[in-house]
SENU-699605 format. One record per residue: residue in three letters; x negated, y negated, z of N, C-alpha, C, O, CB in turn. Coordinates in steps of 0.02 Angstrom, whole numbers, plus 32768, in hexadecimal, padded with zeros to 4 digits. Each point is the difference from the previous one (the first is absolute). Glycine has a CB too. Layout:
BEGIN
ALAXYZXYZXYZXYZXYZ;...
//
This chain:
BEGIN
META41C0A51BF53801A80188041801A7FC580287FDB7FD0800C7FD480927FF4;ASN80917FA08016801B7FC880267FE7800080487FDF802F801680877FD37FA1;ILE7FA97FC7806C7FE57FF7804480178037802F7FD88018802980257F6D7FC3;GLN8043808F800F801A8034802D7FDC80427FF67FEE8022803080827FA57FCE;LYS7F84804B7FC37FDC803E7FF27FB87FFC80177FE48030801980677FE57F85;GLN7F967FB080597FBB7FF780177FFC8008804C7FD28020801980177F937F86;THR8047803080848000800680498008804880167FDC8016802D80557F777FDB;LYS7FFD80977FD98009804780117FC180287FF37FED802C8027808D7FC97FBE;PHE7F657FFC7FE27FC380247FF07FC97FF280337FDE802E801680407FCC7F71;VAL7FDB7FC6808D7FCD7FEF8032800D802480427FD2801B801E801F7F747FAB;LEU804E8071804D80118022803F7FF3804A7FFB7FE6801F802F80707F8A7FE8;TRP7FBD80737FB07FF480487FF57FB6800F80037FEB80318020807B7FD87F9A;TRP7F717FCE80267FB8800B7FFF7FE27FF880457FD48028801480297FB07F76;LEU80187FF7809C7FE67FF680438010803B802E7FD68015802880357F707FC8;GLN80328097800A8012803A80277FD5803C7FEF7FE88024802C808D7FB17FDA;TRP7F8080367FB97FD780387FEB7FB67FF580127FDD8030801180747FE67F92;LYS7F997FAC805A7FBB7FF180147FF5801280497FCC801C8012802F7F887F98;THR8036804A80817FFC801280477FFD804B80087FD7801A802680687F7E7FF8;LYS7FED808D7FBF8001804980057FBE801E7FEB7FE6802D802180947FD27FCB;ILE7F6B7FE97FDC7FC2801D7FE57FC67FF480307FDB802F8011804E7FBF7F7B;ILE7FCE7FD4808B7FC77FF0802B8006802280447FCE801B801980267F777FAC;THR8048806E80598007802080427FF9804C7FFB7FE78020802E80637F827FF6;THR7FCD807B7FA57FF980487FF77FB680147FF87FEA8032801C80887FD27FAF;LEU7F697FD480107FB9800F7FF47FD57FF3803D7FD08025800C80427FC17F7C;LEU7FFD7FE6809D7FD47FEA8036801B800B80467FDA800080317FFB7FAD7F80;GLY806D805C8055801F800180427FEB8039802D80057FFA803D80587FCF7F8E;TRP7F8C806E80197FEF803B80287FB7800380157FEF8026802C806C80157F99;ILE7F797F9D801B7FB88006800B7FEE7FEC804780137FCA80177FD8801D7F6F;PRO7FF18044809F7FF57FF480477FCA7FCC800F7FD37FF47FD8804F8081803A;LEU7FE47F6E80277FCF7FD680237FD97FD17FD3801E7FDE7FD77FDA807D807A;LEU7FC57FA37FB67FD97FCB7FE280087FF87FB4800D7FC97FE97FA3804B8071;PRO804A80227F7E800A7FF37FB980467FE77FEF800A7FD57FD67FA280828013;GLY80867FC6803A80457FEC7FF5800D7FB8801580207FDA7FDC8002809C8033;LEU7FC57F78802D80097FBB80187FE27FCE7FCF801D7FCC7FF27FE3805E8084;GLY7FC57FE77F717FDE7FD27FD180247FFA7FBE80097FC87FE67F8D80568050;LEU807F801A7FAE80227FFE7FBF80447FDC800680117FD97FD47FB68092800C;ARG805D7FA3805580407FDD80087FF77FB5800B80277FD87FE780098091804A;TYR7F9A7F857FF37FF37FB9800A7FF07FDD7FBF80117FC57FF77FC48055807B;LEU800A80097F607FEF7FE37FBF803B7FFB7FD080077FCE7FDC7F87805F8034;LEU809D80067FEF803380057FCC80477FEE801780297FEC7FD67F91806A7FF7;TYR80557FB0807380457FF0801680127FB67FF7803C7FF27FF97FBA806C8058;PRO7FDB7F737FAF80147FBB7FF180227FF87FBD80247FCF7FF57F7D800C8051;THR805580537F8D80207FFB7FBD804A8014800380247FF37FD07F6D80267FFB;ILE80858006806B80478014800480277FD88033803E800180007FA080717FDD;PHE7FFF7F6A805080227FD5803080087FB97FE47FD97FEB7FD47FF8805A808B;ARG80607F977FBA80067FB97FEE7FC47FD9801B7FE87FD27FE0809580388021;LYS7F6D800A803A7FC67FDF801F7FE18031803180248023802480107F697FCE;MET7F89807480117FDD802A80317FC17FDD80167FD67FED7FD78059807C7FF6;GLY7FCA7F8E80757FC67FDD801C7FC3802D8007800080397FEA804F7F7D8051;ARG7F7E802E7FE57FC18025800A80068030803C802C7FFA802A7F947FA57FA4;SER8011809180337FF7802D8039804080288010800D800E803B7F9E7FA47FF2;VAL807B80607FA1803C802980097FEE804A7FFF7FD980157FD5806F7F917FF5;LYS7FD3808080647FF480498002804280247FF380307FF880257F717FF9802D;ILE806080367F78803B80277FEF7FEB804A80017FDA80167FD680587F8C7FE2;TYR7FE8808380797FEC8045800A8026802F7FD180317FEB7FE17FB47FFB8097;PRO800580597F838023802F7FD380498009801280157FF680397F7F80447FB6;ASP80937FDB7FDF804780118009802B7FC480118033800880217FA980698003;VAL80107F537FC7802B7FC58004802A7FFF7FC07FE47FFF7FC97FC97FBF8081;ARG809580427FBD802D80057FC680217FBD7FF2801C7FE0802D7FF9809A7FED;LEU7FE67F707FA780187FBF7FEC802F80057FC57FF9802B7FD57F9D7FA38054;LYS809C80057FD6802D7FFB7FC7800B7FB67FF1800D7FD8802D802C80967FF0;ASN7FC37F807FA380087FBA7FEC7FD37FD2802880177FCF801E806080497FC2;SER7F497FF780217FD17FDC802B7FF47FB87FE97FDF7FDA80247FEB80927FF5;GLN80507F807FAD7FF67FBB7FEA80267FCE802B7FF57FC47FFA7FFC80667F93;GLY803A7FED80A080237FD5802F7FDF7FFD8044801E7FE98031804A80307F94;ILE7F597FFE80407FDD800480417FC57FD080017FD77FFF7FD2804C8079803A;GLU7FDA7F5F80297FC77FD4800C7FDE8015804080208005803580187F9B7F8E;ILE7F87806C803A7FDA801980397FC87FCF80117FDA7FEC7FD38041808C800D;GLY7FDF7F76805F7FCE7FD080157FBD802080107FF3803A7FEE80697F82803E;PHE7F7A801E7FF67FBC8014801280018034803880267FFA80307FAF7F967FAD;GLY800080A4801C7FF4802F8036803A802E80128002801980387FB07F957FF1;VAL807C805C7FAA803B802B800D7FEB80497FFE7FD480147FDA80797F967FF3;VAL7FD3807F805D7FF480498001804280247FF480307FF680257F6D7FFC802A;LEU806580387F7D8039802C7FF27FE98047800C7FD8801B7FDA805B7F947FD1;ASN7FE68070808A7FEA80438012802680377FDA80307FF27FDC7FB37FE28095;ARG800780697F97801D803A7FDD804B8004800A801B7FF380367F7A80497FD8;GLY808E7FD67FBC8047800B8004802B7FC27FFC803D800580007FA7805C8042;VAL7FFE7F637FBC80277FC37FF7802580057FBD7FE380127FCD7FCB7FA98079;GLU809380337FBC802980037FC380247FBD7FF680257FEA802C7FEB80937FE2;ILE7FE47F647FB8801F7FC07FF0802780077FC07FE4800D7FCB7FBF7FB3806F;ASP809E80387FCB802E80067FC780257FBE7FFA802D7FF280277FE0808D7FE7;ILE7FE17F597FC0801B7FBD7FFB801A7FF67FB97FDA80067FD07FD87FCE8089;ASP808E801C7FA1801E7FF77FBE7FE47FC27FDE7FE57FD3801F808380658009;THR7F9F7FC77F967FEA7FC87FD780207FBF8019803A7FFE80137FB7804F7F8A;ASP7FE77F7E806380157FBC801480057FF7804C80117FC98016802C80307F7F;ASN7FB7803A80927FFC7FF880487FB87FF080147FD280067FD7808F8049803A;LEU7F957F9C802D7FBE7FE980157FEE801B804480287FFE802F7FE77F9B7F8D;LEU7FB48081804A7FE38014803F7FC07FD9800A7FD080077FD98062806E801F;GLU7FCC7F60803C7FC57FD980107FE0801D803F801F8002803580127F967F96;ILE7F91807F802F7FDA801B80387FC77FD0800F7FD47FF67FD6804B8083800C;GLY7FE27F69805A7FCF7FCE80127FBB801D800D7FF4803B7FF480687F82803B;ASP7F7780197FEB7FBB8014800E7FFC802F803C80247FF780327FB57F9D7F9D;ARG7FFB809D802C7FEF802E8036803D8024801D8004800D803C7F9B7FAA7FDF;VAL808F80587FB9803A802980137FEC80497FFD7FD980147FD480787F958000;CYS7FC9807F805A7FF280488000804180277FFE802C7FF7802B7F697FF68016;LEU8072803E7F8D8038802F7FFC7FE5804580107FD7801B7FDB80667F9E7FCE;PHE7FDB8064808F7FE980428014802080377FD580247FF17FD07FCC7FE480A5;ARG800280697F9B801580387FD7804C80037FFA80257FF480307F76804B7FF4;ASP807B7FD17F9F804680107FF180307FC58009803C800B80097FAB80698018;VAL80007F4F7FDF802D7FC67FFE802580007FBD7FE2800C7FCC7FD17FB18081;GLN808E80357FB580297FFD7FC3801D7FBA7FF9801F7FE6802E7FFC80957FDB;ILE7FDA7F677FBC801C7FBE7FF1802980077FC07FE680167FCD7FB97FAC806B;ASN80A0802B7FCC802E800B7FC8802A7FC17FF380217FE7802E7FE280947FED;CYS7FFB7F6C7FA780297FC87FEB802880167FC37FE4800B7FCB7FC87FA08060;THR8096805C7FDD802980147FC880347FCB7FF180187FDD802E7FD7809C7FEF;GLY80237F817FA480307FCC7FEC7FDC7FC27FE87FC880047FE6808A8029806C;GLN7FCD7F997FB67FE57FC27FE67FF67FCC8037802380018033801480177F60;GLU7F997FBC80617FF37FC6802C7FF08015804780177FE0803080357FDD7F89;ASN7F8C8077804F7FE8801580417FBA7FE6800C7FDA7FF47FD1806F8073802A;LYS7FA67F9180447FBC7FEA80117FEC801A804480287FFE802F7FE77F9B7F8B;ILE7FB4807F804B7FE3801480407FBE7FDA80077FD680017FD380628073802B;LYS7FBE7F6C803B7FC37FDB800C7FE28015804380217FFC8034800A7FA27F88;LEU7F97807880427FDB8013803C7FCA7FCC800C7FD37FF87FD6804580848017;GLY7FEB7F61804B7FCF7FCC800F7FBC801C80107FF7803C800780657F7D8022;ASN7F73801B7FDE7FBC801480107FFE8028804280237FF080307FB27FAB7F93;LEU80018099803D7FF38028803C803C802980178000801880397FAE7F937FE7;VAL8084805E7FB68038802D80117FE680487FFF7FD880137FD6807D7F9C7FF9;CYS7FC3807880607FEE8047800480408029800280297FF9802E7F6A7FED800E;LEU807680467F938039802E7FFE7FE58046800D7FD9801B7FD980677F9C7FD5;ASP7FD68067808A7FE680418014802280387FD9802B7FF47FD67FBE7FDF809D;SER8003806B7F9B8012803A7FD7804B80097FF980257FF880317F71803D7FF2;GLY80807FDD7FA1804580157FF580347FC97FFF803B800F7FFF7FA380588034;ILE800D7F5A7FCE80307FC87FFF80237FFC7FBD7FE2800E7FCC7FD77FB38087;ILE8087802C7FAE80277FF67FC380167FB77FFC801F7FE6802F800980927FD2;LEU7FC77F667FC8801B7FBE7FF0802980097FC07FE580177FCD7FB97FAA806A;ARG80A2802D7FCB802A800B7FC580337FC77FF980237FF180307FCE808D7FDB;VAL80127F637FBA80317FCC7FF3802580107FBF7FE680217FD37FD37F898069;HIS8085803C7FC0802A800D7FC680207FBF7FE880167FD880298000809E8000;ASP7FED7F807F96802A7FCD7FE180037FBD802580327FEF801E8011806E7FB6;GLY7F867F7F80297FFD7FBE801E7FE57FFF80477FFC7FCB801F806180187F9B;GLY7F90805780607FE5800380447FB97FE580047FDC7FFF7FCF806C80638046;GLN7FA67F8880287FBC7FE7800C7FE8801880448027800480307FF07F977F88;ILE7FA98074804B7FDF800E80407FC27FD480037FD780007FD2805580788033;GLU7FCE7F6380327FC57FD7800B7FE5800E804580247FFB803280077FAA7F81;ILE7F95806E80507FE0801180407FC57FD0800A7FD37FFD7FD68050807E8021;GLY7FDE7F6180407FCE7FCC800D7FBD801C80147FF9803B800F80637F7B8013;GLU7F72801F7FDC7FBB8016800A7FF4801C8046801F7FEB80317FBD7FBF7F7C;ASN7FF6808580567FEA8021803E8038802580247FFF8006803D7FAC7FA17FCD;THR808680717FCF80368029801D7FF0804A7FF57FEA80147FCA806A7F8F8022;TYR7FB9808480477FF680497FFC80438023800680297FEE802A7F6380078009;ILE807F803D7FA2803C802980037FEB804980087FD780197FD9806B7F947FDF;GLY7FDB8074807A7FEA80438013801980387FD380297FF47FD47FD37FE2809F;PRO7FEA80677F98800F80397FD5804B800E7FF980267FFC80307F6D80337FF1;TYR80817FE17FA2804380197FEF80387FCE800F803A801380097F9B805F800F;ALA801A7F4F7FEB80347FCC8002801C7FF77FBA7FE180127FCE7FE77FB48094;SER8074801C7F99801E7FF37FBF801F7FBA7FFF801F7FEB80307FF780907FBE;ILE7FE07F637FDA801E7FBE7FF4802280037FBC7FDE80067FCD7FCA7FBD807B;VAL809A803A7FB7802580097FC280397FCE7FFB80147FE280327FCF80987FCE;GLY80367F7C7FC3803C7FD87FFA80087FDC7FBE7FD27FFA7FD980287FFA809F;HIS80437FF47F7E80107FD47FC87FF67FB780137FF77FD67FD3805B807E8004;GLY7FAD7F9C80697FF77FBB80177FB67FF1800C7FD480287FEF809D7FDB8044;LYS7F837FC37FEA7FBB7FEA800D7FEC8012804780257FF380307FE87FAF7F7E;VAL7FB8807B80587FE2800E80427FC17FD680057FD380057FD7805C8072802D;LYS7FCE7F5F80307FC57FD7800B7FE5800F804580227FF68033800A7FAF7F80;ILE7F958072804F7FDE8010803F7FC67FCF80067FD97FF77FD080488085802B;GLY7FD87F64803E7FCF7FCB80097FB98018800B7FF0803B7FF6806C7F828037;LYS7F7A80157FE97FBA800D800C7FF78021804580287FF6802E7FB87FA87F89;ASP7FEA8089804F7FE9801A80408035802C802380028003803E7FB67F997FCD;CYS807180857FCE8032802E801D7FE4804680077FD180147FDE808B7FA87FF0;ARG7FC2806A80617FEF80478009804280278000802B7FF5802B7F6B7FEF8018;ILE807180487F8D803D80297FFA7FEA804880047FDB80197FD680617F907FE2;ALA7FDC807A807C7FE780438010801F80357FD3802B7FF27FD77FC47FEA809F;SER7FF980617F93801280387FD4804A8010800080247FF580327F6B80397FE3;HIS80897FEC7FB2804480197FF780367FCA8009803A8010800D7F9D805E801B;SER80167F537FD280317FCB800280227FFA7FBC7FE680167FCD7FD87FAC808A;SER807E80207FA980277FFA7FC2801E7FBA7FFB80207FE8802F7FFA80947FD4;ILE7FDA7F647FC4801B7FBD7FF2802680057FBF7FE2800B7FCB7FBF7FB98074;CYS80A180347FC3802A800C7FC5802B7FC27FF2802C7FEF80287FD6808D7FF1;ALA7FF17F647FAE80217FC07FF0803B800A7FCF80037FDE7FCD7F907FE88046;HIS809980667FFE804080047FDB8030802E80277FEB8027802B7FDB7FC67F66;ASN807A800D805E8033802D8019802D80177FC780067FDD7FCE7FF77FEA80A2;TYR802180727F98802E801A7FCC80477FE4800D80177FFC80397FA3806D7FBA;ASN80677F857FD680477FEE80048029804180077FF080337FE27FFD7F647FD8;PHE80498066806F8027803D800C804A7FF3800A8024802D80167F768004801C;ASN807E7F927FBF80467FEF800E803380287FD88035801080197FA27F7F8003;GLU801980807FA5803180207FD48000804C800D7FCF80227FF480217F837FB5;THR80498073806E800480488010800C802B7FC27FF9803D800380337FA4806D;THR7FE57FFF7F58800C80267FC37FC0800C7FD8800180227FCD80727FAE802F;LYS7F578014801B7FBF80087FDE7FCE801E803180027FF4803C80177FAB7F77;ALA7FB9808780317FC8801880297FD57FC580157FF97FCF7FDB800880A17FE9;ILE7FE17F9580777FD47FCA80187FC87FF37FCE7FEB7FC77FF6803080578081;SER7FCC80167F6A7FC97FF97FD080127FD77FC37FD47FE97FDC80018083804C;GLU806D7F8B7FCC80177FDB7FC580117FB7800F80117FDB7FD3801B80908000;GLN7FCF7F80806C80177FBE80147FC97FCC8007800E7FC78013804D80728027;GLY7F687FDA7FB67FCA7FCF80017FE87FEE8046801280208031801C7FB47F66;VAL7FA97FF8806B7FE17FEC803F80097FB5800B800F7FDB7FD27F9D80828024;ASN80497F8E80487FFC7FB980117FC17FF5802A7FE7802E802080987FC57FDD;PHE7F687FD080017FC27FF480257FF97FB6801380187FD47FDD7FB2808C7FE6;LYS80147F9480757FF37FBD80197FB57FF280087FEA7FC77FFA8084803D8041;GLY7F6B80317FD17FB97FF7800A7FEC80068049802A7FF9802D7FD47FBF7F6E;ILE7FC2805480707FE4800980437FC27FD680077FD67FFD7FD2805880798036;THR7FCB7F6880317FC37FD9800E7FE380158043802380028032800A7F9D7F8B;ILE7F93807180427FDA800D803D7FC97FCC80017FD380027FD68047807D802C;GLU7FE97F53802D7FD17FC780007FBC8014801C7FF5803A8013806C7F797FFA;ASP7F71801E7FF57FBA800D80137FFA801D804680297FF3802C7FB57FAF7F8A;ASP7FEE808780537FEA801780428035802A802480097FFA803D7FB07FA07FCA;CYS806B80907FD38031802D80207FE2804680057FD580147FD9808A7FA97FF9;TRP7FB9806880617FEC80468009803F802B800580297FF6802C7F6A7FE8800E;LEU807280517F988038803080007FE3804480147FD180187FE0806F7FA87FC7;GLY7FDC805E808D7FEA80418017801380387FD080227FF57FCE7FE67FE280A6;SER7FE280657F9C800C803A7FD5804B800F7FF880257FFE80307F6C80307FF4;GLY80837FE07F9F804480157FF380347FC98003803C800F80067FA2805C8025;VAL800F7F577FD280307FC8800080267FFF7FBE7FE3800C7FCB7FD37FB18084;ARG808A80337FB4802A7FF77FC480187FB87FFD801A7FE58031800B80957FD2;VAL7FD17F667FC380177FBB7FF7803280007FC77FF080157FC87FA27FBB8062;VAL80AB80197FE3803580027FCE80037FBE7FD97FE27FCE8014805F80838033;ASP7FE47FAF7F8380047FC67FD4801E7FC38023802C8007802B7FDF80477F74;GLY7FDD7F77804E801B7FC2801A7FE27FE7804080177FCE801D804F80527FAD;VAL7F668002804E7FE27FF180427FC17FD57FF87FDA80087FD180558064805D;THR7FC77F6680027FC17FDC80077FE3800F804580217FF6803380067FAE7F7E;ILE7F9B8074804F7FDB8009803F7FCF7FC680047FD17FFC7FD9803B80858025;ALA7FFF7F5280317FDB7FC180017FB9800A801B7FEF8034801B807D7F8F7FF6;LYS7F6C800A7FE67FB98001800E7FEF801A804680207FEE80317FD47FB37F81;GLY7FD9808A80507FE58017803F8029803480257FF1800E803A7FDD7F867FCC;SER806580887FDA802C802F80247FE3804780017FD780127FD7808B7FA88007;VAL7FB5806C80547FEB80468009803E802B8003802E7FF180267F687FEC8018;ILE806C80587F9A803A802D7FFD7FEA804580177FD0801C7FE680647FA27FBA;GLY7FF0805D80937FEC803E801F800B803D7FD480277FFF7FD17FF37FCD809B;THR7FC380697FA4800380407FDC804880177FF780278002802F7F69801C7FFF;GLY80817FF57F948041801E7FF1803A7FD07FFE803980157FF87F9B804F803B;ALA80207F5B7FD580367FD08000801F7FF97FBA7FDF800C7FCE7FE97FB78091;VAL807880297F9F80237FF17FC180147FB78003802A7FEC80288001808C7FCB;VAL7FB67F607FE2800A7FB78001803A7FEF7FD17FF980057FC37F8C7FE68058;THR80B380008002803C7FF07FD980117FB68001802A7FEA7FD97FFF80888040;LYS7FB67F688013800D7FB880067FBD7FDB80047FCC801D800F80A37FF8802A;ASP7F937FA97FBA7FC47FD780037FE180028045802380038033800C7FB37F74;ILE7F8E8048805A7FDB8001803E7FDC7FBC80077FDC7FEC7FD3801480938028;PRO801B7F5E803E7FE07FBD80097FB4800580067FE68037800B80847FA1802D;PRO7F737FF07FC17FB7800080057FE7801B8042801D7FF580357FE27FA97F7F;TYR7FC9808780497FDB8019803A802B802B802F7FF68001803C7FC27F9A7FBC;SER807980867FEA802C802C80287FE4804780027FD980157FD6808A7FA5800B;ILE7FB2806B80547FF480488004804480217FFF802B7FF3802B7F677FFF8017;ALA807980387F8B804180207FF67FF9804B7FFC7FD080197FE280597F817FE2;VAL8006808B805B7FFE80497FFF8047801A7FF980317FDC800B7F668026803D;GLY806F803F7FA6804080228002802380057FBD7FE97FE77FCD80207FF280A5;VAL803280497F91802B800A7FC580467FE980128022802280277F9780417FB0;PRO805F7F65800E7FD97FD07FD87FCF7FD9802B80077FFE803D80597FF87F73;ALA7F6D7FEC80307FCC7FDC8026801D7FC4802580257FD97FE37F86804D7FC9;LYS80427FD4809380147FC780297FC27FE180207FD18023801480A080118002;VAL7F907F8A7FEE7FC87FDC801E8002800A804C80337FF480207FCF7FB67F82;ILE7FC6806E80797FFC800D80487FD07FD0802380017FFB803D8019807C7FAC;SER7FBC7F667FF07FCF7FD480207FDF7FD67FCA800E80067FC47FDE804D8099;LYS7FE97F817FBA7FD57FD97FD47FB78014800C7FEE8017803680647F887FCA;ARG7F8580587FCE7FB9800E800A7FE47FD58038800F7FC480057FE6805C7F81;GLY7FE27FFE80A37FE57FDD803A8027800D803F7FEB7FEC80367FEB7FBE7F7E;GLN806580778046802A800D803B8005804A8010802A8014802980167F857FBC;ILE7F9680907FFB80048049800A7FBD801B80147FCC7FEB7FE58091801C7FC7;LEU7FA3802880827FC1801E80187FF280447FE17FC680137FF980497FB08071;ASP802480627F837FF880447FE7801580037FB6803B7FF67FF17FDA80398083;ASN7FBB7FDF7F5F801180047FB97FFE80487FE77FF9800B7FC47FD97F82802C;SER803480A4803C7FF680467FED8038801A7FD27FF580317FDD7FCF7FE08090;TYR80767FCF7F94803880197FD780047FDD7FBB802E800D7FDA800F800C8090;ILE7F937FBD7F8880017FDB7FC17FE080277FC7801B80037FC97FE27F928078;ALA7FCA808A7FCC7FD8801E7FCB8023803A7FDE7FE5801F7FD27FB67FBF806B;
//
């Protein structure tokens, strides 16, 4: 058997091993299920630390590309679909709430969740064909937010991103009128949100934007341009209205 055939066989076996183990153990409730998954799931992950809790109905695909640190919690309904040769790094004491979806399709994708990251219910992380998402330690992302794209998204440490926010690191090409937009591909520059930022509920961040350290973005704002450090920005499109320390009323931010 040549090397290419051996590699295909190994990948095929690892995929089936994941299916078999998750089908047999994935549904078992509470204490017996938590214990059995803790004992046997290390055989399907690339790496799994101590004190990991994986609750029932966690769905996995190609789990050999997943590294899980110490004290991680994967709650019910978490779904991780990661193509072969992609990588998902989950740091220590990370918590994924119910129905979080993580999807890596294509080649050379990577998602990294730093220590103490918390992803609340219904969040979607999705990258395609060379995309990357990196979320720094002690960052919280609220329910039903989405982070997607072909480009790189980097979110710093100690950030707070509220519910229903959207961060999209690509745009569709549309110049050619003789072709459908869906046939013209995408372009991307990437998005950076630096340390200690707070994005209110329903904020939209478009491709190519940097939100600098310590900035606050008001509810429902659409960020289309770079935001300087320690700024407070609101509106559509978002405009800087003040600096932190110069505002008395923050009621329109959350």
